C-alpha positions as CSV (number, residue, x, y, z in Angstrom):
1,M,143.5,18.4,132.9
2,M,146.1,17.6,130.3
3,Q,145.5,14.5,128.2
4,R,148.4,12.2,128.8
5,S,148.3,10.0,125.7
6,I,148.3,10.9,122.0
7,S,148.3,8.6,119.0
8,I,150.1,9.3,115.8
9,V,149.1,8.7,112.2
10,E,152.1,8.7,109.9
11,V,151.1,10.3,106.5
12,G,154.5,10.5,104.9
13,A,154.0,7.7,102.4
14,R,150.8,9.5,101.1
15,D,150.5,13.1,101.9
16,G,154.3,13.4,102.3
17,L,155.1,12.0,98.9
18,Q,152.1,13.1,96.8
19,N,153.7,16.5,96.0
20,E,157.2,15.2,95.2
21,P,158.4,16.2,91.7
22,G,160.2,12.9,91.1
23,V,158.8,9.4,91.4
24,F,159.6,7.6,94.7
25,T,159.8,3.9,93.9
26,T,157.5,1.3,95.4
27,D,160.4,-0.3,97.2
28,N,161.4,3.0,98.7
29,K,157.8,3.6,99.9
30,V,157.7,0.2,101.5
31,A,161.1,0.9,103.1
32,L,159.8,4.3,104.4
33,I,156.7,2.7,106.0
34,S,158.8,-0.2,107.5
35,R,161.2,2.3,109.1
36,V,158.4,4.2,110.6
37,L,156.8,1.0,111.9
38,A,160.1,0.1,113.5
39,S,159.8,3.3,115.6
40,G,156.5,2.2,117.1
41,V,154.0,4.1,115.0
42,R,151.0,1.8,114.6
43,R,148.7,3.7,112.3
44,L,149.9,4.8,108.8
45,E,148.3,6.4,105.8
46,V,150.0,4.3,103.1
47,A,148.5,5.4,99.8
48,S,145.7,7.3,98.1
49,F,143.5,5.6,95.5
50,V,143.2,8.5,93.1
51,N,143.6,9.2,89.5
52,P,147.3,8.6,88.7
53,K,147.2,11.3,86.0
54,R,146.4,13.9,88.6
55,V,148.6,12.5,91.4
56,P,151.4,10.4,89.6
57,Q,153.2,9.6,92.9
58,M,150.2,7.5,93.9
59,A,150.0,5.4,90.7
60,D,151.4,2.3,92.6
61,A,148.9,2.3,95.5
62,E,147.9,-1.4,95.0
63,A,151.5,-2.5,94.7
64,V,152.6,-0.6,97.8
65,V,149.8,-2.2,99.9
66,A,150.5,-5.7,98.6
67,A,154.2,-5.4,99.6
68,L,153.6,-4.1,103.2
69,P,154.4,-6.4,106.1
70,E,151.5,-8.1,107.9
71,L,151.9,-7.3,111.6
72,A,149.5,-7.6,114.5
73,G,148.1,-4.3,115.8
74,I,148.9,-2.3,112.7
75,S,146.3,-0.3,110.8
76,Y,147.0,0.8,107.2
77,I,144.9,3.6,105.9
78,G,144.0,4.2,102.2
79,L,142.8,7.6,101.3
80,V,139.8,7.7,98.9
81,L,137.9,10.6,97.3
82,N,135.1,8.8,95.6
83,M,133.5,5.4,95.2
84,K,135.8,4.4,92.4
85,G,138.7,4.9,94.8
86,A,136.9,3.1,97.6
87,E,136.3,0.1,95.4
88,R,140.0,0.0,94.5
89,A,141.0,0.3,98.2
90,L,138.6,-2.4,99.3
91,A,140.1,-4.8,96.8
92,T,143.4,-4.5,98.8
93,R,144.1,-5.3,102.4
94,V,144.0,-1.8,103.8
95,H,142.4,-1.8,107.2
96,E,140.8,1.7,107.1
97,L,139.4,3.9,104.4
98,G,139.8,7.6,104.8
99,A,137.2,9.7,103.0
100,V,137.5,13.5,102.5
101,V,135.0,16.3,102.5
102,V,136.4,19.7,101.6
103,A,134.9,22.6,103.6
104,S,134.9,24.9,100.6
105,D,133.0,24.5,97.3
106,T,135.8,26.1,95.2
107,F,138.6,24.1,96.7
108,G,136.4,20.9,96.7
109,R,135.8,21.3,92.9
110,K,139.6,21.7,92.3
111,N,140.7,19.0,94.6
112,Q,138.2,16.2,93.9
113,G,135.5,17.6,91.6
114,Q,132.9,17.9,94.4
115,T,131.0,20.6,96.1
116,I,130.5,20.4,99.9
117,A,127.1,18.7,99.4
118,E,128.4,16.3,96.9
119,G,131.4,15.5,99.1
120,I,129.2,14.7,102.0
121,A,127.0,12.4,99.9
122,E,130.0,10.6,98.4
123,A,131.7,10.2,101.8
124,A,128.5,8.7,103.2
125,R,128.5,6.2,100.4
126,I,132.1,5.4,101.1
127,L,131.4,4.9,104.8
128,A,128.6,2.5,104.0
129,A,130.7,0.5,101.5
130,A,133.5,0.2,104.1
131,R,131.0,-1.1,106.7
132,A,129.6,-3.6,104.3
133,A,133.2,-4.9,103.7
134,K,133.8,-5.0,107.5
135,R,136.5,-2.2,107.3
136,T,136.9,0.9,109.4
137,A,136.2,4.2,107.8
138,Q,136.8,7.8,108.9
139,V,136.4,11.2,107.4
140,T,138.8,14.1,107.0
141,I,137.4,17.6,106.7
142,S,139.9,19.3,104.5
143,A,140.5,23.1,104.5
144,A,138.7,23.2,107.9
145,F,140.7,26.3,109.0
146,G,140.8,28.2,105.8
147,C,140.5,28.0,102.0
148,P,143.1,29.2,99.5
149,F,140.3,30.5,97.2
150,E,137.5,31.6,99.4
151,G,139.4,32.7,102.5
152,E,137.9,32.2,106.0
153,V,135.9,29.0,106.5
154,P,133.1,29.5,109.0
155,A,133.4,27.2,112.0
156,A,129.6,26.5,111.8
157,R,130.1,25.0,108.4
158,V,132.8,22.6,109.6
159,I,130.7,21.6,112.6
160,S,127.8,20.9,110.3
161,I,130.0,18.7,108.0
162,A,131.3,16.9,111.1
163,Q,127.7,16.3,112.3
164,A,126.7,14.9,108.9
165,M,129.6,12.5,108.8
166,A,129.1,11.4,112.4
167,D,125.4,10.7,111.5
168,A,126.7,8.7,108.5
169,G,128.8,6.5,110.7
170,A,132.3,7.9,110.6
171,A,134.5,6.1,113.2
172,E,136.6,9.3,113.5
173,I,136.6,12.9,112.3
174,A,139.9,14.6,111.3
175,L,140.2,18.3,111.0
176,A,142.8,19.2,108.3
177,D,144.5,22.6,108.0
178,T,145.3,21.9,104.4
179,I,146.9,25.3,103.6
180,G,148.6,25.9,107.0
181,A,146.4,29.0,107.8
182,A,145.4,28.0,111.4
183,V,146.6,29.5,114.7
184,P,146.3,27.8,118.1
185,S,143.4,29.9,119.4
186,Q,141.4,28.9,116.3
187,V,142.3,25.3,116.8
188,E,141.2,25.4,120.4
189,D,137.9,27.0,119.5
190,L,137.0,24.6,116.7
191,V,138.1,21.5,118.5
192,G,136.2,22.6,121.5
193,D,133.0,23.3,119.5
194,I,133.1,19.9,117.8
195,R,133.8,18.0,121.0
196,A,130.7,19.8,122.5
197,A,128.6,19.0,119.4
198,L,129.8,15.4,119.1
199,P,130.8,14.1,122.6
200,G,132.6,10.8,122.5
201,L,133.5,10.8,118.8
202,P,137.3,10.4,118.3
203,L,138.9,13.5,116.8
204,R,142.1,13.7,114.8
205,A,144.0,16.8,113.6
206,H,146.2,17.2,110.5
207,F,148.4,20.3,110.3
208,H,150.6,21.8,107.5
209,N,153.4,24.1,108.4
210,T,153.0,26.6,105.6
211,R,153.1,29.6,108.0
212,N,155.2,27.9,110.7
213,T,152.3,27.4,113.1
214,G,151.9,23.6,112.7
215,I,153.6,22.4,115.9
216,A,151.9,25.1,118.0
217,N,148.6,24.1,116.5
218,A,149.3,20.4,117.2
219,Y,150.0,21.3,120.9
220,A,146.7,23.3,121.0
221,A,144.8,20.4,119.6
222,A,146.3,17.9,122.1
223,R,145.6,20.2,125.0
224,T,142.0,20.7,123.8
225,G,141.1,17.0,123.5
226,V,142.2,15.6,120.1
227,S,143.2,12.0,120.6
228,T,145.3,11.6,117.4
229,L,147.6,13.8,115.4
230,D,148.9,13.3,111.8
231,A,152.5,14.0,110.8
232,S,154.9,13.2,108.0
233,L,158.4,11.9,108.4
234,G,160.8,14.7,107.8
235,G,158.0,17.2,107.3
236,I,157.7,16.5,103.6
237,G,154.4,17.0,101.7
238,G,151.9,19.4,100.4
239,C,148.7,19.5,98.4
240,P,149.1,19.6,94.6
241,F,145.8,21.6,94.3
242,A,146.5,24.2,97.1
243,P,148.7,27.0,95.9
244,K,151.9,27.5,98.1
245,A,150.9,24.7,100.5
246,T,154.0,23.3,102.0
247,G,154.7,20.2,104.1
248,N,153.1,18.6,107.0
249,I,154.5,18.9,110.5
250,P,157.5,16.5,110.9
251,T,156.8,13.4,112.8
252,E,160.1,13.5,114.7
253,D,159.6,17.2,115.7
254,L,156.0,16.4,116.9
255,I,157.1,13.4,119.0
256,Y,159.9,15.5,120.6
257,M,157.4,18.3,121.5
258,L,154.7,15.9,122.8
259,E,157.0,13.8,124.9
260,R,158.8,16.8,126.4
261,S,155.4,18.3,127.1
262,G,154.2,15.3,129.2
263,F,152.3,13.4,126.6
264,A,152.9,9.7,126.0
265,T,153.2,8.5,122.3
266,S,154.8,5.1,122.5
267,V,157.1,6.1,119.7
268,N,160.9,5.7,119.7
269,L,162.3,9.1,118.7
270,E,165.8,7.8,118.0
271,A,164.4,5.4,115.4
272,L,162.3,8.1,113.8
273,I,165.4,10.4,113.5
274,S,167.2,7.5,111.8
275,A,164.3,7.1,109.4
276,S,164.2,10.8,108.7
277,R,167.9,10.8,107.8
278,W,167.4,7.9,105.5
279,L,164.6,9.7,103.8
280,E,166.8,12.8,103.3
281,E,169.5,10.6,101.7
282,T,167.0,8.8,99.5
283,L,165.4,12.0,98.3
284,G,168.8,13.6,97.7
285,R,167.8,16.8,99.5
286,A,167.3,18.3,102.9
287,V,163.9,17.7,104.5
288,P,162.2,20.4,106.7
289,G,162.4,18.5,110.0
290,L,164.6,20.1,112.6
291,V,165.0,17.5,115.4
292,S,166.8,15.1,113.0
293,K,169.4,17.9,112.5
294,A,169.7,19.2,116.0
295,G,169.3,15.9,117.9
296,I,167.4,15.0,121.0
297,F,167.7,17.0,124.2
298,P,168.8,15.9,126.7
299,K,171.0,13.5,124.9
300,P,169.6,9.9,125.2
301,Q,171.5,7.4,127.3
302,S,172.4,5.5,124.2
303,Q,174.3,8.5,122.9
304,A,176.0,9.4,126.2
305,A,179.8,9.6,126.0
């Protein structure tokens, strides 16, 4: 039976902006987040607490979090790759910490200086620190569907990482297609296997659109039991340490697809389209999202002649 409700995590202010060549100001980051909040999205990845020399766009993480509106029912997520980042994040008012384990030794060393085993151990420490601070913490398994350096990633390896992180107390596991290599049948198989291995643990999925399969993969994940999907306003983004990795799936395109497919998201698509057009103007270039260009079908009552 089709799952009727899907939650959204907006990642534009973090994953979306981290690969931008120019600096997006703190005020503009807060404006982006505020516009997405106005559409009804209630969970947002707002910053990553990483080395600013490696990811200059995230140098103002603390300033962004400090400037965000305090609203009931909102969860702000801070991405952290190690304990130093976790300590920085816990000194702010982010509600959730998002740890990362890369499912490839080679990519893990390039992305965060950790092998798989080291990533699992560090993520476990982050989860414990978050619990001690009475914050929620979850784990993303990056490169879960393929590695730019090692090629295919065995599903058994991803399942083993997910099991280790569940045992360490992760509130949620996210499967990330960091390089946009996945296809829907692979998504269905991996999500199904992890749901069977870890029944009851909330699953999230994060897709990049490098090979134009992101929306199809999101649909496959939703149909297979993932409860939450990540997306980036306008479809901007990419990983600085993954060659040729392009943007995330556009939030507005994802909402259009889900709502037309019978899933409830509680997100106002017209407000998202307005936010995406603002982002395009602010960046000074076109963004990959298509629904903001083509418009909603059928035309909403508010736009009827």
